[in-house]
N, C-alpha and C positions, 0 to 999 in steps of 0.2 A: 602468559601471552597477553600483550596489550593490544588495544585497538590501533596502535601504530602499525601493526601488522595487517591492518584491514585494507582491502582494495575493493573498490566499487567500479564495475565496468558494465558496459552494455552487453546484453545477451539476447539471443533469439528466443522467441516463445517456445520453440521446440527443442531448446537446449536441454539435455537430460538433467542437468543440475537444477534448472528452473522448474522442469516438470516435477522433480522430486520434492522441491520446496513447496510447490503449489499443492501437491498431494498431501503433504504434511499440514499445510494450512487448512485444507478442506477437512482433514481428520480432526484438527483442533476445533474448527467451527461446528462440526457435527456433535462434538462433546458439549460445547457451550450452548448450542441451540438444537437439542435433540428433537428430531421429527419436524423441524421448522425450516430446514435448508433444502430448497429445491435446486437452485442453481447458485451456489454460494458465491462464486466470483462474478456472477453476472456476465453479460455478453462482452467479449473482447473484440474490439475493432481490429481489422487487419493492420491498421497503422499503429497499433500498440507498440510501445518501446519498454522492454524490461531492463531493469538494473539488477545486477547480481553482486551481492556482498560476499567476499571470501576472506576468511581469517586464517592466515598461514596456509593458504592454498585450499582450505576446506570451505565449501558453500555453507553460509550461515544465515543468509537472508536474501530477500528479493522484494521488489515492488515493480509496478508497471504504471506507465503514463499513457493515456490515450486521449485523443481529441474528443471534446464534448461538442454536440451539434452547434452550440452558439459561439464557438471559438475558444472557450475555456478548455482547460485540461482536467482530466479526472484521474485521481490516484486510485489504483486498483492493486489487489493482491499483495499488500504490504504484510511481510512476515519475517520474523527472526526466530531461529530455532531456540527451543527452551534452554539448551546448554549455553547459548551465547547471549542470553538476555541479561540486562543489567550492566552492560558495558558501553552503552551509548551508540550501539550499532544502528538501531532504529532511527535515532535522531540524525545520524550521518546519512543514512539512506534517504530519509525524508528531505534533508537539505539538498542532496544531489538530485532528487526527483524535481524539486523546485527549480534548481538551476537549469536542469534539462528542459523543463516545461517553459521557462522564461526564454531560453535560447531558441526554442521552437516558435516563439512569438505569442504564446498564450498569456493573456493578461491576468488570469486567475486560475487557481487550482481548487478543485472540489473533491470531496470524498464522502463515502458512506462507511459507517462502522456501526457496531451494535452496543446495546446497553450492557451486554455480558462481556464486554471488552473494556473494562475501566482503565487498564494500562494504555490502551490505544487512545481513548478519549483524553487522558492526561497528557500523553505525548503531543497530540494535535493542539490541545489548548495551550500548552507551554510554548509551542512553536508559532503561536499567533493565529491559529484558525478560530473562526467564530461560527457558532451554530447558524444554520440556514434552514428554511423549510425543506422537508424531504422532497427530493426531486424524483421523477420517474426513473426506474420502476419501483422506487422505495416509498412513494408517497402514501401508500396504505399499509406500510409495515410498522406495527407499533413498537418493535424492538430496534428499529433502525434510527440512527441519528446521522444527519448530514452536516458537513462543515465546509467552509470556504476560506481562502486567503488570497488577497491581491498579490500579484507578483510584480517585482520591479521592472 
């Protein structure tokens, strides 16, 4: 199966496929950051927009875009299932999230990730994200790293 079989579509936050992927993400974060995760995904705004990646009809990844108070967008809940990793799905999801945020009029997209997620840091760096100071509520989190990218 190639990523040519990949589809990325909008999905509701209460879609069972999204809910399952978010549960899997939370479980992954609990392993990477034992005892350190209070609210792993942070608060989701009612205006959040989820994207669902499906490979041959099977849910394999998701992410969310939500408005940031200053007009930027924030990338949340980025996840690709372990079996689907290494196929470029995360990069395609990220690119679609950027297109969606730009189409919604956001001039910038920001995100928070953690030191125990080196593959995520590598993905964001390759995609042109630059480190920024940790923004609330992550400003006092020593394992958090925040990034931003200007959108066209």
